[in-house]
C-alpha positions in Angstrom: 27.7 0.2 -2.1 30.6 2.4 -0.8 33.0 1.2 1.8 34.2 3.1 4.8 37.4 4.6 3.3 35.4 7.4 1.6 31.9 7.9 2.8 30.3 11.4 2.7 28.4 12.0 5.9 30.3 9.3 7.8 33.2 9.5 10.3 34.2 5.9 11.3 36.5 7.0 14.1 33.9 9.2 15.7 31.2 6.5 15.3 33.6 4.1 17.1 34.0 6.4 20.0 30.3 7.0 20.1 29.4 3.3 20.3 32.0 2.5 22.9 30.8 5.5 24.9 27.3 3.9 25.0 28.7 0.7 26.5 29.2 -1.4 23.3 32.2 -3.6 23.5 33.5 -3.8 20.0 35.0 -7.1 18.9 37.2 -5.4 16.3 37.6 -2.3 14.1 34.5 -1.0 12.5 33.8 -1.4 8.8 31.1 0.8 7.4 29.2 0.7 4.1 26.5 2.9 2.6 23.4 0.9 1.6 20.9 3.7 0.9 21.0 7.3 0.0 19.6 9.5 -2.8 16.2 10.9 -1.9 16.1 9.3 1.5 18.2 9.5 4.7 21.6 8.1 4.4 21.7 4.5 5.8 24.9 2.7 6.7 25.7 -0.7 8.0 28.5 -0.8 10.6 30.1 -4.1 11.6 32.9 -5.1 14.0 33.1 -8.5 12.4 30.8 -10.0 14.8 27.8 -7.7 15.3 26.1 -5.3 12.8 24.3 -2.0 13.4 22.4 0.3 11.2 23.3 4.0 11.3 21.0 6.7 9.8 21.5 10.4 9.3 20.1 13.1 6.9 21.6 13.6 3.5 24.6 15.9 3.3 22.9 18.4 1.1 19.4 19.5 0.1 18.1 19.1 3.6 14.4 19.4 4.3 14.2 19.1 8.1 10.7 17.8 8.4 11.5 15.0 5.9 14.7 14.0 7.6 13.7 14.2 11.3 16.0 11.8 13.1 14.6 12.8 16.5 11.1 11.8 15.4 12.4 8.5 14.0 14.3 7.7 17.2 11.4 8.7 19.5 8.8 6.6 17.9 10.9 3.5 17.4 12.1 3.6 21.0 8.4 3.9 22.2 7.4 0.9 20.1 10.0 -1.4 21.4 7.7 -3.5 23.5 4.6 -3.4 21.4 3.2 -5.7 18.7 4.7 -3.4 16.0 8.0 -4.9 14.8 10.9 -2.4 14.9 14.6 -2.6 15.1 16.2 -2.5 18.6 17.2 1.0 19.5 20.9 1.4 20.5 21.9 5.1 20.6 20.9 8.6 19.4 23.0 11.7 18.8 20.5 14.5 18.7 23.1 17.3 18.4 25.0 16.0 15.4 28.3 15.9 17.3 29.3 12.5 15.9 28.6 12.8 12.1 27.8 16.5 11.7 24.1 15.9 11.8 21.7 14.0 14.1 22.0 10.2 13.7 20.5 7.1 15.1 22.0 3.7 15.7 19.8 0.6 15.8 20.4 -3.1 15.8 20.7 -4.8 12.4 17.6 -6.8 11.4 18.5 -9.6 9.0 15.8 -10.0 6.4 14.5 -9.3 2.9 13.6 -6.0 1.4 11.3 -6.0 -1.7 11.9 -2.8 -3.6 11.6 -3.4 -7.3 9.2 -5.4 -9.5 12.2 -7.6 -10.2 12.5 -8.4 -6.5 8.9 -9.5 -6.5 9.5 -12.0 -9.3 11.3 -14.3 -6.8 7.9 -15.1 -5.1 4.8 -16.9 -6.2 1.3 -15.5 -5.9 0.5 -17.3 -2.6 3.6 -15.8 -1.0 2.7 -12.3 -2.3 -0.7 -12.7 -0.8 0.7 -13.7 2.6 3.0 -10.7 2.3 0.0 -8.4 1.9 -1.6 -10.0 5.0 1.5 -9.4 7.1 1.9 -5.8 5.9 -1.7 -4.9 6.7 -1.6 -6.7 10.1 1.5 -4.6 11.1 -0.2 -1.4 10.0 -3.3 -2.3 11.9 -1.2 -3.2 15.0 0.5 0.2 14.8 -2.8 2.1 14.7 -4.0 0.1 17.7 -1.1 1.2 19.9 -2.2 3.5 22.7 0.1 6.4 22.1 -0.4 7.8 25.7 0.5 4.4 27.2 3.9 4.2 25.3 4.9 7.8 26.1 3.9 9.5 22.8 1.3 11.8 24.2 3.3 14.8 23.0 4.4 13.3 19.7 2.1 15.3 17.6 -1.2 17.2 17.5 -3.9 14.8 16.4 -6.7 17.3 16.7 -7.2 19.1 13.4 -4.6 16.9 11.8 -6.5 16.4 8.5 -7.2 20.1 8.0 -3.6 20.9 8.7 -2.5 18.4 6.1 -4.7 20.1 3.4 -3.2 23.5 4.3 0.4 22.1 4.5 0.4 20.5 1.1 -1.4 23.4 -0.5 1.3 25.7 0.8 4.0 23.3 -0.4 2.5 23.3 -3.9 3.0 27.1 -4.0 6.7 26.6 -3.1 7.6 23.8 -5.6 5.2 24.2 -8.5 7.0 24.3 -11.9 3.8 25.4 -13.8 0.2 26.2 -13.2 -2.2 23.2 -13.1 -5.9 24.1 -12.6 -6.7 20.7 -11.1 -4.4 21.5 -8.2 -6.5 24.5 -7.1 -9.7 22.6 -7.7 -8.6 19.7 -5.6 -7.2 21.8 -2.8 -10.5 23.8 -2.5 -12.6 20.6 -2.7 -10.5 19.0 0.1 -10.9 22.0 2.3 -14.6 21.9 1.8 -15.0 18.2 2.7 -12.8 17.7 5.7 -14.3 15.0 8.0 -15.3 16.2 11.4 -15.0 12.8 13.1 -11.4 11.6 12.3 -9.6 9.1 14.6 -6.3 9.6 16.4 -3.4 7.1 16.2 0.4 6.8 15.6 0.8 7.1 11.9 3.9 6.0 10.0 3.4 8.5 7.1 5.2 6.5 4.4 4.0 2.9 4.7 4.5 0.4 1.8 6.4 -2.8 1.3 9.8 -1.3 0.7 9.7 0.4 4.1 9.6 -3.0 5.8 12.2 -5.7 6.4 10.6 -9.1 5.8 11.7 -12.6 6.9 14.8 -13.9 5.2 12.9 -16.9 3.7 9.4 -15.8 4.4 7.9 -12.5 3.1 4.8 -13.4 5.0 6.6 -12.1 8.2 7.4 -8.5 8.8 10.5 -8.4 11.0 10.8 -4.6 11.2 9.0 -1.5 9.9 11.6 1.2 9.0 11.8 4.8 7.8 9.8 6.5 10.5 11.0 10.1 9.9 7.5 11.1 8.7 5.6 9.6 11.7 3.4 11.6 14.0 0.0 11.4 15.7 -2.9 11.8 13.3 -5.7 10.1 11.5 -4.9 6.5 10.7 -6.9 6.5 7.5 -4.3 8.9 6.0 -1.8 6.1 6.4 -4.0 3.6 4.8 -5.0 5.8 1.9 -1.3 6.7 1.2 -0.4 3.0 1.2 -3.2 2.4 -1.4 -2.4 5.4 -3.6 1.2 4.4 -3.7 -0.1 1.4 -5.7 -0.7 3.5 -8.8 1.7 2.7 -11.7 2.4 6.4 -12.2 4.2 6.4 -8.8 7.1 4.8 -10.6 7.8 8.2 -12.1 8.1 9.7 -8.6 10.4 6.9 -7.4 12.5 6.7 -10.6 12.2 2.9 -10.8 9.8 0.1 -11.6 8.6 -0.5 -8.0 7.4 -3.7 -6.4 4.5 -1.9 -4.8 3.1 -0.7 -8.1 3.0 -4.2 -9.6 -0.3 -5.6 -10.5 0.6 -8.7 -8.5 -0.5 -6.8 -5.4 -4.2 -6.2 -4.7 -5.9 -3.0 -6.0 -6.8 -0.1 -3.8 -10.3 -1.3 -3.0 -9.1 -4.8 -1.8 -6.3 -3.3 0.2 -8.7 -1.0 2.0 -11.2 -3.8 2.6 -8.5 -6.0 4.1 -7.3 -3.3 6.4 -10.9 -2.6 7.5 -11.3 -6.2 8.5 -7.9 -6.5 10.2 -8.3 -3.3 12.1 -12.1 -3.7 12.7 -12.8 -0.1 11.6 -15.4 1.7 9.5 -13.7 3.3 6.5 -15.9 6.5 6.7 -15.1 9.3 4.3 -12.8 6.9 2.5 -12.8 8.8 -0.8 -11.8 12.0 0.9 -8.7 10.2 2.2 -7.9 8.8 -1.2 -8.2 12.3 -2.7 -5.9 13.8 0.0 -3.3 11.0 -0.6 -3.3 11.7 -4.3 -3.0 15.5 -3.6 0.0 14.8 -1.4 1.8 12.5 -3.9 1.2 15.0 -6.7 2.9 17.7 -4.7 5.8 15.4 -3.7 6.4 14.5 -7.4 6.4 18.2 -8.3 8.8 18.9 -5.5 11.3 16.3 -6.6 11.3 17.8 -10.1 11.5 21.3 -8.8 14.7 20.5 -6.8 16.2 18.8 -9.8 15.5 21.8 -12.0 17.2 23.9 -9.2 20.3 21.8 -9.5 19.7 19.7 -6.4 18.8 16.4 -8.2 18.4 13.4 -5.9 18.9 10.8 -8.6 18.8 10.2 -12.4 15.5 11.2 -13.9 14.3 13.2 -10.9 13.2 16.1 -13.2 10.6 13.6 -14.7 8.8 13.1 -11.3 6.5 16.0 -12.1 5.0 14.0 -15.0 3.0 12.2 -12.4 1.5 15.4 -10.8 -1.4 16.0 -13.2 -2.5 12.3 -13.0 -2.5 12.3 -9.2 -4.6 15.5 -9.1 -7.1 14.2 -11.6 -7.4 11.0 -9.7 -8.0 12.9 -6.5 -10.7 14.9 -8.0 -12.4 11.8 -9.4 -12.3 10.2 -5.9 -14.1 13.2 -4.4 -16.8 13.1 -7.1 -17.5 9.4 -6.1 -19.8 8.8 -3.1 -18.2 6.7 -0.3 
């Protein structure tokens, strides 16, 4: 953690003025610390000694606007305030970047536990881990059940044709970031394009859902207190969310993250069980499920390649980032196998 004396991307005086300008009566001078950065948006905790807030803004370099969309994050969390989906209370939003030099959001601090690494998971017994899975799936099903028109998100995305656009988007992205030729990439891209479901559903999708993007109860991981990291959210097919959650479970994803993640641990259910538990919780038919698994594998393979590409270009987002591409071939092969298996 870094304290407020020297924080790239943070201006404590400007943040103080911003908060007071939004009607917040500070009890004392702000102290700010950085709690997350690297490959994600920068996340700070600000405190006046009595109250805490969370401030998020894009990284100071290597910006990919679509992956660090603060307006998107603000819009969806504000819309979900009075729904069954647990989110942090929204406080203020600087869309123009006047405060910190880039758009930033301020939300209330949610006290709780975040399970990121396999070591974090070791603190809990198997029964608690199982309750954690139930809570995670329930929150995802609750998100997909929200009427996006009713909460003011009718213009939040273009759900029609969403899946087809995903295939095209990630195929284009591969051509931008590839560090070598992999025949399976072209094979999987073509197979996905030929098998796009014609009857996909529409819902608010998180776009990056797994255990470490939630804040859990302080003493009870069986309670989700807030779902976080909404910068990839949009309107689209909810099964893309479910499939990505499941494919994140593969051990090779550790190469992409650069750590031994909790979500890849074999203490969590496998892909089939996760999908079945979601189907029961949401009351849906998992039609064309193997297509969605294949698409999720394709996406993660391209993401891993992109992390390595940026590292090779000198914009590394953490130690070992250049090794992320080691996962690409396995994700692509797994995606092809999924499509070759009947639903």
